[in-house]
C-alpha positions as CSV (number, residue, x, y, z in Angstrom):
1,M,16.2,-20.6,-20.6
2,I,13.3,-22.3,-19.2
3,P,14.1,-21.8,-15.3
4,L,13.8,-24.8,-12.9
5,V,12.1,-22.6,-10.5
6,K,10.7,-18.7,-10.6
7,V,9.3,-16.2,-8.2
8,R,5.8,-15.5,-8.9
9,M,4.5,-11.8,-7.5
10,P,1.0,-10.7,-8.1
11,P,0.5,-8.1,-10.8
12,P,1.6,-4.9,-9.7
13,E,-1.7,-2.8,-10.0
14,Q,-2.8,-5.2,-7.5
15,L,0.1,-5.6,-5.0
16,M,1.4,-1.9,-5.0
17,P,-2.0,-0.7,-3.5
18,A,-1.9,-2.9,-0.6
19,L,1.7,-2.6,0.3
20,E,1.2,1.3,-0.2
21,R,-1.6,1.1,2.4
22,V,0.4,-1.1,5.1
23,L,3.9,0.9,4.7
24,Y,2.1,4.1,5.5
25,S,-0.3,2.8,7.5
26,G,2.1,3.5,11.0
27,M,2.2,-0.4,11.5
28,I,4.5,-2.2,9.7
29,A,5.2,-5.0,12.3
30,E,2.8,-7.8,13.5
31,G,-0.4,-6.8,13.3
32,E,-3.8,-7.2,11.8
33,E,-2.4,-8.0,8.4
34,V,-0.4,-11.0,9.7
35,Y,-3.6,-12.2,11.8
36,S,-5.7,-11.6,8.4
37,F,-3.5,-13.7,6.7
38,E,-3.6,-16.7,8.8
39,R,-7.0,-16.8,8.8
40,E,-7.4,-16.5,5.1
41,F,-4.5,-18.8,4.6
42,G,-6.1,-21.7,7.2
43,E,-9.3,-21.3,5.2
44,Q,-7.9,-21.7,1.9
45,F,-5.7,-24.9,2.5
46,G,-7.8,-26.4,4.9
47,L,-5.7,-25.7,8.2
48,Q,-7.8,-25.3,11.5
49,H,-4.7,-23.6,13.5
50,A,-2.3,-21.7,11.3
51,L,0.4,-19.2,12.5
52,A,2.2,-16.9,10.7
53,M,6.0,-17.1,10.8
54,S,9.1,-15.1,9.5
55,S,10.1,-18.3,7.8
56,G,9.5,-21.9,7.3
57,T,12.7,-22.8,9.0
58,G,11.5,-20.7,12.2
59,A,8.3,-22.3,11.7
60,L,9.8,-25.8,11.9
61,H,12.2,-24.9,14.8
62,V,8.9,-23.8,16.6
63,A,7.2,-27.3,15.7
64,F,9.9,-29.4,17.1
65,L,9.5,-27.3,20.3
66,V,5.8,-27.4,20.8
67,C,6.0,-31.0,20.1
68,G,8.4,-31.7,23.1
69,V,11.4,-32.4,21.0
70,A,14.1,-31.8,23.3
71,P,18.2,-32.1,23.9
72,G,19.1,-35.5,23.7
73,D,15.9,-36.7,22.2
74,D,15.7,-38.5,18.8
75,V,13.8,-37.6,15.5
76,I,13.6,-39.7,12.9
77,T,13.9,-38.0,9.5
78,T,14.9,-38.4,5.8
79,A,18.2,-37.2,4.3
80,M,16.5,-36.3,1.1
81,T,15.7,-32.6,1.9
82,A,16.8,-29.0,1.9
83,E,19.0,-28.8,4.8
84,P,16.9,-26.9,7.0
85,T,15.0,-29.6,7.9
86,N,17.8,-31.3,9.4
87,T,19.8,-28.5,10.9
88,T,16.8,-27.5,12.6
89,I,16.9,-30.7,14.5
90,L,20.4,-29.8,15.5
91,Q,19.4,-26.5,16.4
92,V,17.0,-27.8,18.8
93,G,19.4,-30.1,20.3
94,A,18.1,-33.2,19.4
95,R,19.8,-35.8,17.4
96,P,18.7,-36.8,13.7
97,V,18.0,-40.5,12.9
98,F,18.2,-41.0,9.0
99,A,15.8,-43.3,7.8
100,D,15.9,-44.7,4.3
101,V,13.4,-43.6,1.3
102,D,11.5,-45.5,-1.1
103,P,14.0,-45.4,-4.0
104,D,11.0,-44.6,-6.3
105,T,9.7,-41.7,-4.6
106,G,12.1,-40.2,-2.7
107,N,9.9,-39.8,0.4
108,L,10.6,-41.7,3.6
109,D,9.6,-45.6,3.7
110,P,7.2,-46.1,6.6
111,A,9.1,-50.0,7.0
112,A,12.6,-48.1,7.3
113,V,10.8,-45.8,10.0
114,G,9.6,-48.3,12.1
115,R,13.2,-49.9,12.1
116,A,14.4,-46.8,13.6
117,I,12.3,-46.6,16.6
118,T,13.8,-46.3,20.0
119,P,13.0,-45.5,23.4
120,A,14.6,-42.2,22.7
121,T,12.4,-41.6,19.6
122,K,10.4,-38.2,20.2
123,A,9.2,-37.2,16.6
124,I,9.1,-38.4,13.0
125,C,9.8,-35.6,10.6
126,V,8.4,-36.1,7.1
127,V,9.2,-34.1,4.3
128,H,6.8,-34.4,1.1
129,Y,9.8,-34.1,-1.4
130,A,9.5,-32.1,-4.7
131,G,5.5,-31.9,-3.7
132,Y,4.7,-35.2,-3.8
133,P,3.1,-36.6,-0.5
134,A,4.6,-39.1,1.6
135,D,2.6,-42.3,3.0
136,L,1.1,-40.2,5.5
137,M,-1.3,-42.9,6.9
138,A,1.2,-45.7,7.5
139,L,3.4,-42.6,9.1
140,R,0.7,-41.7,11.4
141,A,0.0,-45.2,12.3
142,I,3.3,-45.5,13.5
143,A,3.7,-42.7,15.4
144,D,0.2,-43.3,17.3
145,R,1.4,-46.7,18.0
146,H,4.5,-45.5,19.5
147,G,3.1,-42.5,21.3
148,I,5.2,-39.7,19.2
149,A,4.9,-36.7,17.0
150,L,4.4,-36.8,13.3
151,I,5.4,-33.5,11.9
152,E,5.0,-32.9,8.5
153,D,7.4,-30.4,6.5
154,C,5.2,-29.2,3.5
155,A,7.7,-26.7,2.3
156,H,7.6,-28.0,-1.4
157,A,3.9,-29.3,-1.2
158,L,1.5,-26.2,-0.8
159,G,-2.1,-27.6,-2.2
160,A,-1.1,-31.4,-2.4
161,R,-3.5,-33.8,-0.9
162,A,-3.2,-36.9,0.9
163,A,-5.3,-39.6,1.9
164,G,-8.4,-37.2,0.7
165,S,-7.1,-34.5,3.0
166,P,-5.0,-31.4,2.4
167,I,-1.4,-31.9,3.0
168,G,-0.7,-30.6,6.6
169,T,-3.5,-31.9,8.5
170,I,-2.5,-35.4,9.3
171,G,0.4,-34.6,11.6
172,D,0.5,-33.0,14.9
173,A,2.0,-29.9,13.3
174,A,3.0,-28.9,9.8
175,I,4.8,-26.2,8.1
176,F,4.7,-24.2,4.9
177,S,7.6,-22.1,3.4
178,F,6.9,-18.8,1.4
179,Q,10.8,-18.6,0.4
180,A,11.5,-16.9,-2.8
181,I,11.4,-19.7,-5.2
182,K,8.0,-22.2,-3.6
183,H,4.8,-22.2,-5.1
184,M,3.6,-19.0,-3.4
185,T,6.3,-16.5,-2.1
186,S,5.8,-13.4,0.3
187,V,9.7,-12.8,-0.1
188,D,10.3,-14.8,2.7
189,G,7.8,-16.0,5.5
190,G,6.3,-19.3,6.6
191,V,3.4,-20.8,8.5
192,L,3.1,-23.1,11.5
193,A,0.1,-25.5,11.5
194,L,-1.2,-27.1,14.6
195,R,-4.0,-30.0,15.4
196,D,-4.0,-29.0,19.2
197,A,-5.1,-25.9,20.0
198,S,-3.6,-26.2,23.5
199,K,-0.3,-25.7,21.8
200,L,-1.1,-22.3,20.3
201,D,-0.2,-20.3,23.2
202,L,3.2,-21.6,23.7
203,A,3.7,-21.3,19.6
204,R,2.9,-17.9,19.8
205,R,5.0,-17.0,22.6
206,L,7.8,-19.0,21.2
207,R,7.7,-16.8,18.0
208,W,7.8,-13.7,20.0
209,F,10.7,-13.8,22.5
210,G,8.4,-15.9,25.2
211,L,6.2,-12.7,25.3
212,R,2.4,-12.4,24.6
213,K,1.5,-10.1,22.2
214,G,-1.5,-7.8,23.3
215,V,-0.6,-7.7,26.7
216,P,1.5,-4.4,27.9
217,R,5.1,-5.4,28.1
218,T,5.4,-4.5,31.9
219,D,2.8,-7.0,32.7
220,V,4.1,-10.0,31.1
221,D,6.3,-12.6,32.8
222,I,8.5,-14.8,30.4
223,T,8.6,-18.4,31.3
224,T,10.2,-19.7,28.4
225,P,12.4,-18.0,26.2
226,G,11.5,-17.7,22.3
227,F,12.6,-16.0,19.2
228,K,12.1,-13.6,16.6
229,Y,10.1,-15.6,14.4
230,N,6.9,-13.4,14.0
231,M,5.8,-12.4,10.2
232,N,5.5,-8.7,10.0
233,N,2.5,-6.5,8.0
234,V,4.4,-6.3,5.2
235,T,5.2,-9.6,4.4
236,A,1.7,-10.7,5.3
237,A,0.6,-7.8,2.8
238,I,2.4,-9.6,-0.1
239,A,1.1,-13.0,1.1
240,R,-2.3,-11.8,1.2
241,Q,-2.1,-10.6,-2.2
242,Q,-1.3,-13.9,-3.7
243,L,-4.0,-15.9,-2.2
244,P,-6.7,-15.2,-4.7
245,T,-4.6,-16.3,-7.6
246,I,-2.6,-18.8,-5.9
247,G,-5.0,-21.7,-6.8
248,E,-4.6,-21.0,-10.6
249,A,-0.6,-21.5,-10.4
250,I,-0.7,-24.4,-8.1
251,A,-3.3,-25.8,-10.9
252,R,-0.9,-25.3,-13.8
253,H,1.8,-27.2,-11.7
254,I,-0.5,-29.6,-11.3
255,D,-1.5,-29.8,-14.9
256,N,2.1,-29.8,-16.3
257,G,3.1,-32.8,-13.7
258,R,0.2,-34.9,-14.6
259,Y,1.4,-34.2,-18.5
260,F,4.6,-35.4,-17.9
261,D,3.4,-38.3,-15.9
262,R,1.6,-39.4,-19.0
263,A,4.3,-38.6,-21.7
264,F,7.2,-40.3,-19.7
265,A,5.0,-43.5,-18.8
266,G,6.8,-46.4,-20.6
267,T,9.8,-44.2,-21.9
268,A,12.8,-46.4,-22.2
269,G,15.8,-45.2,-19.7
270,A,13.6,-42.8,-17.7
271,K,10.4,-43.0,-15.6
272,P,8.3,-40.7,-13.5
273,A,8.8,-40.6,-9.8
274,L,5.9,-42.9,-8.3
275,V,3.2,-41.1,-6.8
276,A,1.8,-42.8,-3.4
277,A,-1.5,-44.4,-3.2
278,G,-4.0,-41.7,-2.1
279,A,-1.7,-38.8,-3.0
280,E,-2.2,-36.0,-5.1
281,P,1.0,-34.0,-5.7
282,S,1.5,-30.4,-6.3
283,Y,4.3,-31.0,-8.5
284,W,6.5,-28.0,-7.1
285,L,9.4,-29.7,-9.5
286,Y,8.8,-32.8,-11.4
287,T,10.7,-35.7,-10.5
288,L,11.7,-38.0,-13.4
289,L,14.1,-40.9,-12.5
290,C,16.7,-41.6,-15.3
291,D,19.4,-44.3,-15.8
292,N,21.7,-41.7,-17.2
293,A,20.5,-38.7,-15.5
294,A,23.7,-37.0,-16.1
295,A,23.5,-37.3,-19.9
296,V,19.6,-36.1,-19.7
297,E,20.8,-33.1,-17.8
298,T,23.4,-32.1,-20.1
299,A,21.0,-32.2,-23.2
300,L,18.3,-30.1,-21.4
301,V,20.8,-27.8,-20.5
302,A,22.0,-27.3,-24.0
303,A,18.4,-27.0,-25.5
304,G,17.9,-24.2,-23.2
305,I,16.0,-26.0,-20.5
306,T,17.2,-25.9,-16.7
307,A,17.6,-29.5,-14.8
308,S,19.2,-30.4,-11.6
309,K,19.0,-32.6,-9.0
310,L,18.6,-29.4,-6.5
311,H,19.7,-30.6,-3.3
312,R,22.1,-32.8,-1.6
313,P,21.5,-35.7,0.4
314,N,21.7,-34.1,3.9
315,H,23.8,-37.2,5.1
316,R,26.7,-36.1,2.9
317,H,27.3,-33.0,4.6
318,S,29.9,-33.4,7.1
319,V,27.7,-31.8,9.9
320,L,25.1,-34.3,9.5
321,A,27.3,-37.6,8.1
322,P,27.8,-38.9,11.9
323,F,24.1,-39.5,12.3
324,A,23.6,-41.8,9.1
325,G,24.3,-45.4,8.4
326,P,23.4,-47.3,5.4
327,L,21.2,-45.2,3.2
328,P,20.8,-47.5,-0.3
329,G,17.3,-46.3,-0.9
330,V,18.6,-42.2,-0.9
331,D,21.3,-43.3,-3.1
332,R,19.4,-45.1,-5.6
333,F,17.1,-42.4,-5.8
334,Y,19.5,-39.7,-6.0
335,D,21.5,-41.4,-8.6
336,R,18.3,-41.4,-11.1
337,L,17.3,-38.0,-10.0
338,L,16.6,-35.2,-12.2
339,H,14.4,-32.3,-11.5
340,L,12.2,-30.8,-14.6
341,P,10.7,-27.6,-14.5
342,C,6.7,-28.0,-14.4
343,G,5.5,-24.2,-12.8
344,W,3.3,-22.2,-13.6
345,W,5.5,-20.6,-16.3
346,V,5.9,-23.8,-18.7
347,D,3.5,-23.2,-21.2
348,D,2.3,-26.0,-23.7
349,A,5.1,-25.7,-26.2
350,D,7.4,-25.8,-23.4
351,R,6.7,-29.0,-22.1
352,D,6.5,-30.5,-25.2
353,R,10.1,-29.4,-25.8
354,I,11.2,-30.7,-22.7
355,V,9.5,-34.1,-23.4
356,A,11.2,-34.5,-26.5
357,V,14.9,-34.1,-25.2
358,V,14.1,-36.2,-22.7
359,K,13.0,-39.0,-24.8
360,E,15.8,-38.3,-27.2
361,V,18.4,-39.0,-24.9
362,A,17.0,-41.1,-22.0
363,P,17.2,-44.4,-23.7
């Protein structure tokens, strides 16, 4: 089978010496390996202030808190995402308010976001679904007009760009995920990126029980309770060894994604998800919209090609259903949605095979 997602690790001759160095260094918790990774990741992906975290979900939790989201607040969000985007809103005691998506992109529709704003709205959480950037400039304008935070969930979108800028630099906060099957993995882990340097101290304390690192524990006064969200040196060592070649891997995702865009243009019964103006996707997954998605999926699987919808619209979960009204854009997008493999493991012959099956069955 050609898998839809796949774990990517550096070659053992590169990774194992780095792991051995850290494992036997006497310092395997948060330390210089973590701080070096923060600097290197920020430089590579154009992020001014990057903090390494134990997961993308932990990073998102801290992002909401440093942006002032509190119990009773509303956060405008999307149902087309992995569940942690929205369960984390519940975790901070806020209320997820589902805005509709553009049925041709799967990303938040700025007009729907604008209609959802109320005095209770504290933030907009935008997901760049499957690696396709949302309309960030329109969402930034809405956030600025209403004096609320814009938080980017970039878990699917490492290496993407929007409006000429690296993804994660337009929101007030942004998160990245290094969970096992993302573009880049450290087994698990994440990064919180912040625009405002004044929020860094609070974010660092929130990731470590409310304590400041580098200060004797007997001298520290906890003023805000925090969490155990720090990255450790072992995870950071894996992450650092990914950085020299992750650009090549993302470039292959992009090359395959653009190939599919060209190949499926004008295909009867199927079309590529729309790429927003000024967006440069990183195609974590290739998103195809099919009139008969179930039949195409069945044919692909029979041909040894994994394909699926991958995520369930979050408002269809019982815990989140009370927060959703009608979402016709989500329904339309999800009915036609089919994700295809387009990662670094998909070679030229594989992608030709994928195209041939889709074109045979889609009409």
